[in-house]
PDB file of N, CA, C, O and CB in Angstrom:
ATOM      1  N   MET A   1     -34.279   4.173 -55.592  1.00  0.00           N
ATOM      2  CA  MET A   1     -34.411   4.156 -57.039  1.00  0.00           C
ATOM      3  C   MET A   1     -33.930   2.803 -57.568  1.00  0.00           C
ATOM      4  O   MET A   1     -32.862   2.318 -57.193  1.00  0.00           O
ATOM      5  CB  MET A   1     -33.611   5.324 -57.684  1.00  0.00           C
ATOM      6  N   SER A   2     -34.721   2.220 -58.427  1.00  0.00           N
ATOM      7  CA  SER A   2     -34.350   0.931 -58.997  1.00  0.00           C
ATOM      8  C   SER A   2     -33.162   1.069 -59.947  1.00  0.00           C
ATOM      9  O   SER A   2     -33.046   2.043 -60.691  1.00  0.00           O
ATOM     10  CB  SER A   2     -35.540   0.314 -59.728  1.00  0.00           C
ATOM     11  N   LEU A   3     -32.300   0.083 -59.902  1.00  0.00           N
ATOM     12  CA  LEU A   3     -31.143   0.049 -60.798  1.00  0.00           C
ATOM     13  C   LEU A   3     -31.387  -0.850 -62.013  1.00  0.00           C
ATOM     14  O   LEU A   3     -30.482  -1.055 -62.823  1.00  0.00           O
ATOM     15  CB  LEU A   3     -29.909  -0.432 -60.040  1.00  0.00           C
ATOM     16  N   LYS A   4     -32.601  -1.384 -62.144  1.00  0.00           N
ATOM     17  CA  LYS A   4     -32.894  -2.291 -63.253  1.00  0.00           C
ATOM     18  C   LYS A   4     -32.571  -1.624 -64.586  1.00  0.00           C
ATOM     19  O   LYS A   4     -32.944  -0.475 -64.828  1.00  0.00           O
ATOM     20  CB  LYS A   4     -34.369  -2.731 -63.218  1.00  0.00           C
ATOM     21  N   ASN A   5     -31.881  -2.356 -65.436  1.00  0.00           N
ATOM     22  CA  ASN A   5     -31.430  -1.941 -66.771  1.00  0.00           C
ATOM     23  C   ASN A   5     -30.248  -0.983 -66.759  1.00  0.00           C
ATOM     24  O   ASN A   5     -29.831  -0.516 -67.819  1.00  0.00           O
ATOM     25  CB  ASN A   5     -32.562  -1.301 -67.502  1.00  0.00           C
ATOM     26  N   ALA A   6     -29.697  -0.677 -65.585  1.00  0.00           N
ATOM     27  CA  ALA A   6     -28.505   0.171 -65.516  1.00  0.00           C
ATOM     28  C   ALA A   6     -27.276  -0.642 -65.921  1.00  0.00           C
ATOM     29  O   ALA A   6     -27.211  -1.847 -65.677  1.00  0.00           O
ATOM     30  CB  ALA A   6     -28.324   0.762 -64.086  1.00  0.00           C
ATOM     31  N   THR A   7     -26.315   0.022 -66.535  1.00  0.00           N
ATOM     32  CA  THR A   7     -25.026  -0.597 -66.840  1.00  0.00           C
ATOM     33  C   THR A   7     -24.132  -0.374 -65.633  1.00  0.00           C
ATOM     34  O   THR A   7     -23.991   0.751 -65.154  1.00  0.00           O
ATOM     35  CB  THR A   7     -24.382  -0.003 -68.155  1.00  0.00           C
ATOM     36  N   VAL A   8     -23.523  -1.461 -65.139  1.00  0.00           N
ATOM     37  CA  VAL A   8     -22.724  -1.370 -63.920  1.00  0.00           C
ATOM     38  C   VAL A   8     -21.426  -2.154 -64.047  1.00  0.00           C
ATOM     39  O   VAL A   8     -21.298  -3.058 -64.873  1.00  0.00           O
ATOM     40  CB  VAL A   8     -23.523  -1.875 -62.725  1.00  0.00           C
ATOM     41  N   GLU A   9     -20.473  -1.784 -63.207  1.00  0.00           N
ATOM     42  CA  GLU A   9     -19.256  -2.567 -63.025  1.00  0.00           C
ATOM     43  C   GLU A   9     -19.432  -3.286 -61.697  1.00  0.00           C
ATOM     44  O   GLU A   9     -19.879  -2.686 -60.720  1.00  0.00           O
ATOM     45  CB  GLU A   9     -17.939  -1.663 -63.049  1.00  0.00           C
ATOM     46  N   PHE A  10     -19.082  -4.576 -61.655  1.00  0.00           N
ATOM     47  CA  PHE A  10     -19.265  -5.348 -60.434  1.00  0.00           C
ATOM     48  C   PHE A  10     -18.001  -6.119 -60.100  1.00  0.00           C
ATOM     49  O   PHE A  10     -17.237  -6.504 -60.984  1.00  0.00           O
ATOM     50  CB  PHE A  10     -20.451  -6.306 -60.571  1.00  0.00           C
ATOM     51  N   GLN A  11     -17.795  -6.336 -58.814  1.00  0.00           N
ATOM     52  CA  GLN A  11     -16.601  -7.030 -58.338  1.00  0.00           C
ATOM     53  C   GLN A  11     -16.890  -8.518 -58.251  1.00  0.00           C
ATOM     54  O   GLN A  11     -17.818  -8.937 -57.559  1.00  0.00           O
ATOM     55  CB  GLN A  11     -16.144  -6.478 -56.963  1.00  0.00           C
ATOM     56  N   THR A  12     -16.086  -9.326 -58.960  1.00  0.00           N
ATOM     57  CA  THR A  12     -16.286 -10.773 -58.972  1.00  0.00           C
ATOM     58  C   THR A  12     -15.426 -11.499 -57.947  1.00  0.00           C
ATOM     59  O   THR A  12     -15.794 -12.578 -57.483  1.00  0.00           O
ATOM     60  CB  THR A  12     -15.995 -11.315 -60.343  1.00  0.00           C
ATOM     61  N   ASP A  13     -14.298 -10.925 -57.593  1.00  0.00           N
ATOM     62  CA  ASP A  13     -13.465 -11.419 -56.493  1.00  0.00           C
ATOM     63  C   ASP A  13     -12.546 -10.288 -56.056  1.00  0.00           C
ATOM     64  O   ASP A  13     -12.765  -9.137 -56.433  1.00  0.00           O
ATOM     65  CB  ASP A  13     -12.638 -12.689 -56.918  1.00  0.00           C
ATOM     66  N   VAL A  14     -11.534 -10.590 -55.277  1.00  0.00           N
ATOM     67  CA  VAL A  14     -10.702  -9.545 -54.681  1.00  0.00           C
ATOM     68  C   VAL A  14     -10.117  -8.576 -55.703  1.00  0.00           C
ATOM     69  O   VAL A  14     -10.068  -7.372 -55.451  1.00  0.00           O
ATOM     70  CB  VAL A  14      -9.585 -10.174 -53.903  1.00  0.00           C
ATOM     71  N   SER A  15      -9.675  -9.078 -56.846  1.00  0.00           N
ATOM     72  CA  SER A  15      -9.016  -8.201 -57.817  1.00  0.00           C
ATOM     73  C   SER A  15      -9.615  -8.263 -59.219  1.00  0.00           C
ATOM     74  O   SER A  15      -8.989  -7.806 -60.175  1.00  0.00           O
ATOM     75  CB  SER A  15      -7.565  -8.547 -57.894  1.00  0.00           C
ATOM     76  N   SER A  16     -10.810  -8.819 -59.357  1.00  0.00           N
ATOM     77  CA  SER A  16     -11.432  -8.950 -60.679  1.00  0.00           C
ATOM     78  C   SER A  16     -12.777  -8.234 -60.723  1.00  0.00           C
ATOM     79  O   SER A  16     -13.539  -8.225 -59.756  1.00  0.00           O
ATOM     80  CB  SER A  16     -11.612 -10.432 -61.043  1.00  0.00           C
ATOM     81  N   PHE A  17     -13.038  -7.637 -61.879  1.00  0.00           N
ATOM     82  CA  PHE A  17     -14.274  -6.896 -62.071  1.00  0.00           C
ATOM     83  C   PHE A  17     -14.892  -7.273 -63.408  1.00  0.00           C
ATOM     84  O   PHE A  17     -14.196  -7.728 -64.315  1.00  0.00           O
ATOM     85  CB  PHE A  17     -14.023  -5.377 -61.996  1.00  0.00           C
ATOM     86  N   GLY A  18     -16.191  -7.085 -63.525  1.00  0.00           N
ATOM     87  CA  GLY A  18     -16.900  -7.312 -64.770  1.00  0.00           C
ATOM     88  C   GLY A  18     -17.846  -6.154 -65.024  1.00  0.00           C
ATOM     89  O   GLY A  18     -18.017  -5.275 -64.180  1.00  0.00           O
ATOM     90  N   GLU A  19     -18.457  -6.166 -66.199  1.00  0.00           N
ATOM     91  CA  GLU A  19     -19.425  -5.133 -66.556  1.00  0.00           C
ATOM     92  C   GLU A  19     -20.666  -5.811 -67.095  1.00  0.00           C
ATOM     93  O   GLU A  19     -20.567  -6.806 -67.813  1.00  0.00           O
ATOM     94  CB  GLU A  19     -18.838  -4.134 -67.598  1.00  0.00           C
ATOM     95  N   GLY A  20     -21.830  -5.288 -66.759  1.00  0.00           N
ATOM     96  CA  GLY A  20     -23.059  -5.887 -67.239  1.00  0.00           C
ATOM     97  C   GLY A  20     -24.261  -5.002 -66.995  1.00  0.00           C
ATOM     98  O   GLY A  20     -24.138  -3.843 -66.597  1.00  0.00           O
ATOM     99  N   ILE A  21     -25.435  -5.579 -67.245  1.00  0.00           N
ATOM    100  CA  ILE A  21     -26.715  -4.889 -67.107  1.00  0.00           C
ATOM    101  C   ILE A  21     -27.471  -5.500 -65.931  1.00  0.00           C
ATOM    102  O   ILE A  21     -27.532  -6.722 -65.794  1.00  0.00           O
ATOM    103  CB  ILE A  21     -27.557  -4.983 -68.425  1.00  0.00           C
ATOM    104  N   VAL A  22     -28.042  -4.654 -65.088  1.00  0.00           N
ATOM    105  CA  VAL A  22     -28.851  -5.132 -63.965  1.00  0.00           C
ATOM    106  C   VAL A  22     -30.168  -5.656 -64.530  1.00  0.00           C
ATOM    107  O   VAL A  22     -30.903  -4.915 -65.183  1.00  0.00           O
ATOM    108  CB  VAL A  22     -29.099  -3.992 -62.902  1.00  0.00           C
ATOM    109  N   VAL A  23     -30.471  -6.935 -64.280  1.00  0.00           N
ATOM    110  CA  VAL A  23     -31.714  -7.530 -64.773  1.00  0.00           C
ATOM    111  C   VAL A  23     -32.746  -7.690 -63.663  1.00  0.00           C
ATOM    112  O   VAL A  23     -33.928  -7.892 -63.942  1.00  0.00           O
ATOM    113  CB  VAL A  23     -31.432  -8.882 -65.412  1.00  0.00           C
ATOM    114  N   ALA A  24     -32.310  -7.601 -62.404  1.00  0.00           N
ATOM    115  CA  ALA A  24     -33.232  -7.653 -61.268  1.00  0.00           C
ATOM    116  C   ALA A  24     -32.615  -6.883 -60.115  1.00  0.00           C
ATOM    117  O   ALA A  24     -31.406  -6.936 -59.890  1.00  0.00           O
ATOM    118  CB  ALA A  24     -33.545  -9.127 -60.850  1.00  0.00           C
ATOM    119  N   HIS A  25     -33.471  -6.158 -59.381  1.00  0.00           N
ATOM    120  CA  HIS A  25     -32.984  -5.365 -58.249  1.00  0.00           C
ATOM    121  C   HIS A  25     -34.068  -5.318 -57.183  1.00  0.00           C
ATOM    122  O   HIS A  25     -35.183  -4.861 -57.437  1.00  0.00           O
ATOM    123  CB  HIS A  25     -32.583  -3.923 -58.697  1.00  0.00           C
ATOM    124  N   ASP A  26     -33.734  -5.791 -55.991  1.00  0.00           N
ATOM    125  CA  ASP A  26     -34.641  -5.712 -54.846  1.00  0.00           C
ATOM    126  C   ASP A  26     -34.198  -4.522 -54.006  1.00  0.00           C
ATOM    127  O   ASP A  26     -33.206  -4.597 -53.281  1.00  0.00           O
ATOM    128  CB  ASP A  26     -34.640  -7.049 -54.000  1.00  0.00           C
ATOM    129  N   GLU A  27     -34.931  -3.439 -54.109  1.00  0.00           N
ATOM    130  CA  GLU A  27     -34.542  -2.211 -53.411  1.00  0.00           C
ATOM    131  C   GLU A  27     -34.590  -2.353 -51.898  1.00  0.00           C
ATOM    132  O   GLU A  27     -33.847  -1.666 -51.197  1.00  0.00           O
ATOM    133  CB  GLU A  27     -35.436  -1.073 -53.835  1.00  0.00           C
ATOM    134  N   SER A  28     -35.446  -3.226 -51.376  1.00  0.00           N
ATOM    135  CA  SER A  28     -35.570  -3.367 -49.923  1.00  0.00           C
ATOM    136  C   SER A  28     -34.376  -4.078 -49.302  1.00  0.00           C
ATOM    137  O   SER A  28     -34.025  -3.805 -48.154  1.00  0.00           O
ATOM    138  CB  SER A  28     -36.837  -4.119 -49.584  1.00  0.00           C
ATOM    139  N   THR A  29     -33.744  -4.990 -50.047  1.00  0.00           N
ATOM    140  CA  THR A  29     -32.594  -5.731 -49.510  1.00  0.00           C
ATOM    141  C   THR A  29     -31.270  -5.293 -50.129  1.00  0.00           C
ATOM    142  O   THR A  29     -30.204  -5.584 -49.586  1.00  0.00           O
ATOM    143  CB  THR A  29     -32.787  -7.216 -49.736  1.00  0.00           C
ATOM    144  N   GLY A  30     -31.333  -4.592 -51.266  1.00  0.00           N
ATOM    145  CA  GLY A  30     -30.115  -4.179 -51.959  1.00  0.00           C
ATOM    146  C   GLY A  30     -29.510  -5.264 -52.830  1.00  0.00           C
ATOM    147  O   GLY A  30     -28.448  -5.064 -53.418  1.00  0.00           O
ATOM    148  N   SER A  31     -30.172  -6.412 -52.922  1.00  0.00           N
ATOM    149  CA  SER A  31     -29.640  -7.501 -53.752  1.00  0.00           C
ATOM    150  C   SER A  31     -29.999  -7.261 -55.215  1.00  0.00           C
ATOM    151  O   SER A  31     -31.010  -6.637 -55.537  1.00  0.00           O
ATOM    152  CB  SER A  31     -30.187  -8.877 -53.279  1.00  0.00           C
ATOM    153  N   LEU A  32     -29.131  -7.780 -56.094  1.00  0.00           N
ATOM    154  CA  LEU A  32     -29.382  -7.628 -57.514  1.00  0.00           C
ATOM    155  C   LEU A  32     -28.786  -8.769 -58.317  1.00  0.00           C
ATOM    156  O   LEU A  32     -27.954  -9.538 -57.835  1.00  0.00           O
ATOM    157  CB  LEU A  32     -28.832  -6.314 -58.002  1.00  0.00           C
ATOM    158  N   VAL A  33     -29.245  -8.852 -59.565  1.00  0.00           N
ATOM    159  CA  VAL A  33     -28.736  -9.831 -60.524  1.00  0.00           C
ATOM    160  C   VAL A  33     -28.267  -9.041 -61.737  1.00  0.00           C
ATOM    161  O   VAL A  33     -28.979  -8.181 -62.254  1.00  0.00           O
ATOM    162  CB  VAL A  33     -29.835 -10.911 -60.913  1.00  0.00           C
ATOM    163  N   ILE A  34     -27.044  -9.357 -62.182  1.00  0.00           N
ATOM    164  CA  ILE A  34     -26.444  -8.674 -63.326  1.00  0.00           C
ATOM    165  C   ILE A  34     -26.130  -9.710 -64.396  1.00  0.00           C
ATOM    166  O   ILE A  34     -25.649 -10.799 -64.083  1.00  0.00           O
ATOM    167  CB  ILE A  34     -25.157  -7.890 -62.910  1.00  0.00           C
ATOM    168  N   ARG A  35     -26.399  -9.378 -65.664  1.00  0.00           N
ATOM    169  CA  ARG A  35     -26.053 -10.255 -66.792  1.00  0.00           C
ATOM    170  C   ARG A  35     -24.941  -9.572 -67.574  1.00  0.00           C
ATOM    171  O   ARG A  35     -25.067  -8.415 -67.975  1.00  0.00           O
ATOM    172  CB  ARG A  35     -27.306 -10.548 -67.716  1.00  0.00           C
ATOM    173  N   ASP A  36     -23.839 -10.309 -67.789  1.00  0.00           N
ATOM    174  CA  ASP A  36     -22.729  -9.732 -68.556  1.00  0.00           C
ATOM    175  C   ASP A  36     -22.899 -10.021 -70.044  1.00  0.00           C
ATOM    176  O   ASP A  36     -23.880 -10.647 -70.445  1.00  0.00           O
ATOM    177  CB  ASP A  36     -21.378 -10.287 -68.058  1.00  0.00           C
ATOM    178  N   ALA A  37     -21.963  -9.574 -70.857  1.00  0.00           N
ATOM    179  CA  ALA A  37     -22.045  -9.714 -72.318  1.00  0.00           C
ATOM    180  C   ALA A  37     -22.045 -11.168 -72.774  1.00  0.00           C
ATOM    181  O   ALA A  37     -22.531 -11.471 -73.863  1.00  0.00           O
ATOM    182  CB  ALA A  37     -20.890  -8.986 -72.971  1.00  0.00           C
ATOM    183  N   ASP A  38     -21.506 -12.073 -71.954  1.00  0.00           N
ATOM    184  CA  ASP A  38     -21.486 -13.498 -72.286  1.00  0.00           C
ATOM    185  C   ASP A  38     -22.751 -14.215 -71.831  1.00  0.00           C
ATOM    186  O   ASP A  38     -22.890 -15.420 -72.044  1.00  0.00           O
ATOM    187  CB  ASP A  38     -20.273 -14.159 -71.661  1.00  0.00           C
ATOM    188  N   GLY A  39     -23.679 -13.485 -71.204  1.00  0.00           N
ATOM    189  CA  GLY A  39     -24.924 -14.081 -70.728  1.00  0.00           C
ATOM    190  C   GLY A  39     -24.813 -14.714 -69.351  1.00  0.00           C
ATOM    191  O   GLY A  39     -25.742 -15.383 -68.898  1.00  0.00           O
ATOM    192  N   ILE A  40     -23.689 -14.508 -68.682  1.00  0.00           N
ATOM    193  CA  ILE A  40     -23.484 -15.070 -67.343  1.00  0.00           C
ATOM    194  C   ILE A  40     -24.126 -14.140 -66.320  1.00  0.00           C
ATOM    195  O   ILE A  40     -24.007 -12.919 -66.416  1.00  0.00           O
ATOM    196  CB  ILE A  40     -21.961 -15.269 -67.037  1.00  0.00           C
ATOM    197  N   HIS A  41     -24.807 -14.731 -65.339  1.00  0.00           N
ATOM    198  CA  HIS A  41     -25.469 -13.952 -64.299  1.00  0.00           C
ATOM    199  C   HIS A  41     -24.618 -13.911 -63.034  1.00  0.00           C
ATOM    200  O   HIS A  41     -24.026 -14.915 -62.639  1.00  0.00           O
ATOM    201  CB  HIS A  41     -26.854 -14.537 -63.989  1.00  0.00           C
ATOM    202  N   TRP A  42     -24.566 -12.760 -62.417  1.00  0.00           N
ATOM    203  CA  TRP A  42     -23.862 -12.538 -61.157  1.00  0.00           C
ATOM    204  C   TRP A  42     -24.882 -12.039 -60.155  1.00  0.00           C
ATOM    205  O   TRP A  42     -25.662 -11.134 -60.448  1.00  0.00           O
ATOM    206  CB  TRP A  42     -22.673 -11.522 -61.320  1.00  0.00           C
ATOM    207  N   ARG A  43     -24.873 -12.635 -58.968  1.00  0.00           N
ATOM    208  CA  ARG A  43     -25.780 -12.205 -57.904  1.00  0.00           C
ATOM    209  C   ARG A  43     -24.963 -11.578 -56.792  1.00  0.00           C
ATOM    210  O   ARG A  43     -23.944 -12.127 -56.373  1.00  0.00           O
ATOM    211  CB  ARG A  43     -26.625 -13.393 -57.365  1.00  0.00           C
ATOM    212  N   GLY A  44     -25.411 -10.430 -56.317  1.00  0.00           N
ATOM    213  CA  GLY A  44     -24.680  -9.749 -55.260  1.00  0.00           C
ATOM    214  C   GLY A  44     -25.495  -8.614 -54.673  1.00  0.00           C
ATOM    215  O   GLY A  44     -26.722  -8.594 -54.768  1.00  0.00           O
ATOM    216  N   VAL A  45     -24.789  -7.664 -54.062  1.00  0.00           N
ATOM    217  CA  VAL A  45     -25.450  -6.532 -53.415  1.00  0.00           C
ATOM    218  C   VAL A  45     -24.929  -5.212 -53.972  1.00  0.00           C
ATOM    219  O   VAL A  45     -23.868  -5.151 -54.593  1.00  0.00           O
ATOM    220  CB  VAL A  45     -25.242  -6.585 -51.893  1.00  0.00           C
ATOM    221  N   GLU A  46     -25.700  -4.169 -53.732  1.00  0.00           N
ATOM    222  CA  GLU A  46     -25.380  -2.838 -54.260  1.00  0.00           C
ATOM    223  C   GLU A  46     -23.996  -2.346 -53.848  1.00  0.00           C
ATOM    224  O   GLU A  46     -23.362  -1.595 -54.589  1.00  0.00           O
ATOM    225  CB  GLU A  46     -26.419  -1.846 -53.801  1.00  0.00           C
ATOM    226  N   ASP A  47     -23.526  -2.755 -52.689  1.00  0.00           N
ATOM    227  CA  ASP A  47     -22.224  -2.292 -52.186  1.00  0.00           C
ATOM    228  C   ASP A  47     -21.055  -2.735 -53.059  1.00  0.00           C
ATOM    229  O   ASP A  47     -19.957  -2.193 -52.932  1.00  0.00           O
ATOM    230  CB  ASP A  47     -22.010  -2.793 -50.777  1.00  0.00           C
ATOM    231  N   HIS A  48     -21.268  -3.713 -53.944  1.00  0.00           N
ATOM    232  CA  HIS A  48     -20.183  -4.266 -54.748  1.00  0.00           C
ATOM    233  C   HIS A  48     -20.260  -3.847 -56.207  1.00  0.00           C
ATOM    234  O   HIS A  48     -19.661  -4.487 -57.071  1.00  0.00           O
ATOM    235  CB  HIS A  48     -20.192  -5.765 -54.656  1.00  0.00           C
ATOM    236  N   ILE A  49     -20.994  -2.775 -56.486  1.00  0.00           N
ATOM    237  CA  ILE A  49     -21.119  -2.307 -57.874  1.00  0.00           C
ATOM    238  C   ILE A  49     -20.823  -0.813 -57.977  1.00  0.00           C
ATOM    239  O   ILE A  49     -20.864  -0.077 -56.991  1.00  0.00           O
ATOM    240  CB  ILE A  49     -22.530  -2.602 -58.418  1.00  0.00           C
ATOM    241  N   VAL A  50     -20.525  -0.394 -59.205  1.00  0.00           N
ATOM    242  CA  VAL A  50     -20.413   1.025 -59.543  1.00  0.00           C
ATOM    243  C   VAL A  50     -21.299   1.241 -60.763  1.00  0.00           C
ATOM    244  O   VAL A  50     -21.139   0.556 -61.773  1.00  0.00           O
ATOM    245  CB  VAL A  50     -18.902   1.461 -59.823  1.00  0.00           C
ATOM    246  N   VAL A  51     -22.225   2.179 -60.680  1.00  0.00           N
ATOM    247  CA  VAL A  51     -23.115   2.466 -61.806  1.00  0.00           C
ATOM    248  C   VAL A  51     -22.341   3.240 -62.866  1.00  0.00           C
ATOM    249  O   VAL A  51     -21.769   4.294 -62.587  1.00  0.00           O
ATOM    250  CB  VAL A  51     -24.370   3.268 -61.341  1.00  0.00           C
ATOM    251  N   ILE A  52     -22.332   2.706 -64.081  1.00  0.00           N
ATOM    252  CA  ILE A  52     -21.676   3.368 -65.210  1.00  0.00           C
ATOM    253  C   ILE A  52     -22.675   4.273 -65.925  1.00  0.00           C
ATOM    254  O   ILE A  52     -22.358   5.408 -66.282  1.00  0.00           O
ATOM    255  CB  ILE A  52     -21.083   2.324 -66.196  1.00  0.00           C
ATOM    256  N   GLU A  53     -23.891   3.752 -66.130  1.00  0.00           N
ATOM    257  CA  GLU A  53     -24.931   4.530 -66.806  1.00  0.00           C
ATOM    258  C   GLU A  53     -26.291   4.066 -66.311  1.00  0.00           C
ATOM    259  O   GLU A  53     -26.590   2.873 -66.340  1.00  0.00           O
ATOM    260  CB  GLU A  53     -24.829   4.387 -68.355  1.00  0.00           C
ATOM    261  N   HIS A  54     -27.120   5.006 -65.855  1.00  0.00           N
ATOM    262  CA  HIS A  54     -28.477   4.679 -65.427  1.00  0.00           C
ATOM    263  C   HIS A  54     -29.340   4.381 -66.646  1.00  0.00           C
ATOM    264  O   HIS A  54     -29.103   4.897 -67.738  1.00  0.00           O
ATOM    265  CB  HIS A  54     -29.088   5.834 -64.596  1.00  0.00           C
ATOM    266  N   ALA A  55     -30.344   3.537 -66.435  1.00  0.00           N
ATOM    267  CA  ALA A  55     -31.286   3.220 -67.511  1.00  0.00           C
ATOM    268  C   ALA A  55     -32.052   4.474 -67.902  1.00  0.00           C
ATOM    269  O   ALA A  55     -32.300   5.351 -67.074  1.00  0.00           O
ATOM    270  CB  ALA A  55     -32.266   2.095 -67.081  1.00  0.00           C
ATOM    271  N   ARG A  56     -32.414   4.545 -69.149  1.00  0.00           N
ATOM    272  CA  ARG A  56     -33.164   5.721 -69.637  1.00  0.00           C
ATOM    273  C   ARG A  56     -34.619   5.430 -69.705  1.00  0.00           C
ATOM    274  O   ARG A  56     -35.404   6.295 -70.091  1.00  0.00           O
ATOM    275  CB  ARG A  56     -32.673   6.162 -71.001  1.00  0.00           C
TER     276      ARG A  56
END
């Protein structure tokens, strides 16, 4: 299932987390791009996120 447009919490380093919206998700590799409230993009994998709310 695609996570595009889902609100997620993501890990930025060992003890820091952010929250944002998934703007791209490759289901075959698990990679994704998240945009936070400041417009900053984070690239990572599904293993480093927690879904807060699925897109409707």
